[in-house]
C-alpha positions in Angstrom: 59.4 127.8 -28.3 58.0 124.3 -27.8 61.4 123.0 -27.0 62.1 125.8 -24.6 58.8 125.2 -22.8 59.3 121.5 -22.6 62.8 122.0 -21.3 61.6 124.4 -18.6 58.8 122.0 -17.6 61.2 119.1 -17.5 63.7 121.1 -15.4 60.9 122.0 -12.9 59.8 118.4 -12.6 63.4 117.3 -12.1 63.9 119.9 -9.4 60.8 118.8 -7.5 61.8 115.2 -7.9 65.3 116.0 -6.5 63.7 117.9 -3.6 61.4 114.9 -2.9 64.3 112.5 -2.9 66.2 114.7 -0.5 63.2 115.0 1.9 62.5 111.3 1.7 66.2 110.5 2.4 66.1 112.9 5.4 62.9 111.3 6.7 64.4 107.8 6.3 67.7 108.9 8.0 65.7 110.5 10.9 63.6 107.4 11.4 66.8 105.2 11.3 68.5 107.5 13.7 65.5 107.4 16.1 65.3 103.6 15.9 69.1 103.4 16.4 68.9 105.7 19.4 66.1 103.7 20.9 68.0 100.5 20.4 71.1 101.9 21.9 69.2 103.3 24.8 67.4 100.0 25.4 70.3 97.7 25.1 72.9 99.9 26.8 71.0 101.9 29.5 67.5 100.5 30.1 67.2 98.5 33.3 66.7 95.0 31.9 68.7 91.8 31.7 68.6 88.4 30.1 70.5 87.0 33.0 67.6 86.1 35.2 66.7 82.8 36.9 63.7 81.4 38.7 64.8 80.6 42.3 63.2 78.8 45.3 64.3 77.6 48.7 65.3 74.0 48.8 64.9 72.4 52.2 67.2 69.5 53.0 65.3 66.7 54.9 67.5 64.7 57.2 66.2 62.2 59.8 66.9 63.0 63.5 67.5 59.3 64.2 69.2 56.5 62.2 68.0 53.1 61.1 66.5 51.1 58.3 63.7 52.5 56.2 60.7 50.2 56.5 58.1 52.3 54.7 58.2 55.0 52.0 55.0 57.0 51.4 56.1 59.2 48.5 57.5 58.9 45.0 60.0 60.9 43.0 59.1 64.6 42.2 55.8 64.3 44.0 54.0 67.4 45.4 53.7 67.2 49.2 52.1 69.2 52.0 53.7 70.3 55.2 53.3 67.5 57.8 52.8 64.8 55.2 54.6 61.5 56.0 57.6 60.9 53.7 59.1 57.7 55.1 59.2 55.7 58.3 62.3 54.3 60.0 62.3 50.9 61.8 60.8 51.6 65.3 61.6 48.3 67.1 64.8 49.5 68.6 63.3 52.8 69.7 60.3 51.1 71.2 62.7 48.9 73.3 64.6 51.9 74.4 61.3 53.5 75.6 60.4 50.4 77.5 63.8 50.3 79.1 63.6 54.0 80.1 60.1 53.3 81.6 61.4 50.3 83.6 64.3 52.3 84.9 61.9 55.0 86.0 59.8 52.4 87.9 62.9 51.1 89.7 64.0 54.6 90.7 60.5 55.5 91.9 60.5 52.5 94.2 63.9 53.5 95.5 62.5 57.0 96.1 59.5 55.7 98.0 61.7 53.5 100.2 63.9 56.5 101.0 61.0 58.7 101.9 59.6 56.1 104.2 62.9 55.7 106.0 63.3 59.5 106.2 59.7 59.9 107.6 60.3 57.2 110.2 63.6 58.7 111.4 62.0 62.1 111.7 59.1 60.7 113.7 61.5 59.1 116.2 62.9 62.6 116.9 65.9 62.5 119.4 65.9 58.7 119.5 67.8 58.8 116.1 71.1 60.5 115.7 71.0 63.8 113.7 73.7 62.3 111.4 71.4 59.4 110.5 68.5 61.7 109.9 70.5 63.9 107.6 71.8 60.8 105.7 68.3 59.5 105.1 67.1 63.0 103.9 70.1 63.1 101.5 69.1 59.7 100.1 65.6 61.1 99.4 67.0 64.0 97.5 69.3 61.7 95.5 66.5 59.4 94.6 64.3 62.3 93.5 67.1 63.5 91.2 67.6 60.0 89.8 63.8 59.8 89.1 63.8 63.1 87.3 66.7 61.9 85.2 64.7 58.7 84.4 61.7 60.9 83.3 64.0 62.8 81.0 65.2 59.5 79.5 61.6 58.5 78.9 60.8 61.8 77.1 64.0 61.4 75.0 63.1 57.8 74.1 59.5 58.8 73.3 60.8 61.7 71.1 63.2 59.4 69.3 60.4 57.0 68.6 58.3 59.9 67.3 61.1 61.1 65.0 61.2 57.7 63.3 58.3 59.1 61.2 59.8 61.7 58.9 57.4 64.3 57.6 57.7 67.2 55.1 58.6 70.5 56.7 57.0 72.6 54.0 54.6 72.6 51.1 56.4 71.8 47.9 57.9 69.3 45.6 60.3 66.4 46.3 63.5 66.0 44.4 63.8 63.4 41.6 65.0 60.6 43.9 62.9 59.6 46.9 64.5 57.1 49.4 63.8 53.3 49.0 62.6 50.8 51.4 65.5 48.9 53.1 68.0 51.7 52.8 69.9 52.6 56.0 69.8 56.3 56.9 72.0 58.1 59.4 70.9 60.8 61.8 71.7 64.3 60.5 72.5 63.2 56.9 70.2 64.5 54.2 68.1 61.9 52.5 66.0 64.0 50.2 65.1 67.7 49.5 61.8 69.6 49.1 61.5 72.7 46.9 59.4 75.1 49.0 56.3 76.0 47.1 55.8 79.4 48.7 59.4 80.6 48.1 59.5 80.9 44.3 61.0 84.2 43.1 63.2 85.5 40.3 66.7 86.7 40.7 67.9 89.1 38.0 71.6 89.9 37.7 71.8 93.5 36.4 74.9 95.3 35.2 76.0 97.9 37.7 75.6 100.6 35.1 71.8 100.0 35.0 71.1 100.2 38.7 70.2 103.8 38.5 66.8 102.9 37.0 65.9 100.3 39.6 64.1 101.1 42.9 62.5 99.0 45.6 58.8 98.2 44.7 59.2 99.0 41.0 57.0 96.8 38.7 58.8 94.2 36.6 57.9 92.1 33.6 59.4 88.6 33.5 59.7 86.5 30.3 60.7 82.9 31.1 62.4 81.1 28.2 60.1 78.8 26.4 56.9 80.5 27.7 54.6 82.9 25.8 53.0 84.5 28.8 54.5 87.4 30.8 54.9 87.1 34.6 54.4 90.2 36.7 56.4 91.1 39.8 58.1 93.9 41.7 61.6 94.6 43.0 61.8 93.2 46.5 65.5 93.8 47.4 68.9 94.7 46.0 71.9 92.9 47.3 74.1 95.0 49.6 77.5 93.4 48.5 79.1 91.0 46.1 82.4 89.1 46.2 85.5 90.9 45.0 87.2 88.2 42.8 90.1 90.5 41.9 91.4 90.7 45.5 92.8 88.0 47.7 94.8 87.9 50.9 98.5 87.1 50.6 100.5 85.0 53.0 101.7 88.1 54.8 98.1 89.3 55.3 98.5 92.1 52.7 95.9 92.5 49.9 96.8 90.8 46.6 95.0 92.6 43.8 95.1 91.0 40.3 96.4 93.3 37.5 93.8 94.3 34.9 93.8 96.1 31.6 93.1 99.8 32.3 91.2 100.3 29.0 88.9 97.3 29.5 86.5 97.3 32.5 83.6 94.9 32.6 80.5 95.9 34.6 79.8 93.8 37.6 76.5 91.9 37.9 74.4 92.9 40.9 71.7 90.4 42.1 68.2 91.9 42.3 65.4 89.9 43.9 62.0 90.0 42.2 58.9 89.0 44.1 56.1 87.4 41.9 52.8 89.2 41.8 50.9 87.6 38.9 51.6 84.1 37.6 49.2 82.3 35.1 47.4 79.4 36.6 48.8 77.0 34.0 52.4 78.2 34.3 54.9 75.5 35.2 57.1 76.9 37.9 60.5 75.2 38.0 63.5 76.5 39.9 66.5 77.2 37.7 64.6 78.3 34.6 66.1 81.2 32.6 64.2 84.5 32.4 64.5 87.9 30.9 63.7 90.6 33.5 62.6 94.1 32.4 62.0 96.8 34.9 59.1 99.1 34.0 58.6 102.8 34.8 58.3 103.3 38.5 54.8 103.5 39.9 53.4 106.9 40.8 53.0 105.9 44.4 56.7 104.8 44.6 57.7 108.1 43.0 55.9 110.1 45.7 57.5 108.0 48.4 61.1 109.2 48.8 61.9 106.5 51.4 61.4 103.8 48.7 63.8 105.5 46.3 66.4 106.0 49.1 66.2 102.3 49.9 66.8 101.3 46.3 69.7 103.7 45.9 71.5 102.5 49.0 71.1 98.9 48.0 69.8 97.9 51.5 67.5 95.0 51.7 63.9 96.3 52.0 60.4 95.4 50.9 57.8 97.8 49.7 54.3 96.9 50.8 52.8 100.0 49.3 53.6 99.2 45.7 52.6 95.6 45.4 51.3 92.7 47.3 52.0 89.0 46.8 49.1 86.6 47.3 49.7 83.1 48.8 50.1 80.3 46.3 47.2 78.0 45.6 47.6 74.3 46.4 49.5 72.3 43.8 48.0 69.7 41.6 49.5 66.3 42.1 48.2 65.0 38.8 49.6 67.7 36.5 52.5 68.9 38.5 51.5 72.5 37.6 52.0 75.2 40.2 49.0 77.5 40.1 50.2 80.7 41.7 47.8 83.6 41.6 48.1 87.1 42.8 46.9 90.6 42.2 49.2 93.6 41.9 48.1 96.8 43.6 50.5 99.1 41.8 50.2 100.1 38.1 52.9 101.7 36.0 52.3 104.0 33.0 53.6 103.1 29.6 54.2 99.8 27.8 56.6 97.1 29.1 60.0 96.9 27.6 
């Protein structure tokens, strides 16, 4: 009897242990399936990309006149303000040109005064002077007036050229890493240096075309720049309306030439999406070209209730949503640290955690 009771108790314990193992296995499998589904959904379908880059407008600075550089007021990679003097071209030749234009104008003014006196004298004599002579003197007055006007234009041109010998920065921003040197000869219209526009920083994310369904104009975005610990905040500003078709060219007979491709392998195209920055930490070092991971968050409630914003995002037409977020102007740069303190406050909020 003792053995039978012990055997029954052992069998019950073994049965419950087996049931517990099965339940535990099912729970583990369910958790693993849920985690796997979340991973697949995030990596395959969620609107995010590691292929993002910080971008900015680069303004090429070219002098309007040529000559030797006699003074350079900046150094490599220096922060500059709009209107700040970058370098000065030798002004001697342009000062001489201005003096010559002014002398020519004086000469032509004297000629005009003489022609006017002759014309007034002939008109005062009336019939004593032939009509042909009167018309001739009047024509000389008009010719002298036109010559004087041309001389005045030459003076303005010479004065403008002299003014353009002082080259200033067109925008607020940073110089490139090679400022011009004193004694170099520069040519009119040829770029000497470039300035990265301080107020044009943005992020371009290159999303796969299969993930565009989750991206709308004005949607909030999280930006993780490589090497940085802080997250930048922004919003979708525009979606490009067209990309280059690299598989199609034009043949010599003007017919389309389409490259053959494997029918079972089709790679998704990358679509550029422009992200406007809303919140940037004050100590963040903004450098154009840095790599970033761009994650689009859930669309804001205001954007959901605005069908026009969704329609604009679906069509891929360039548009900006002022209702979802606003970008504040960047603060002045610090010349000592080279840090770009850009601050802003987003007016839209999105539910849920960032991806």
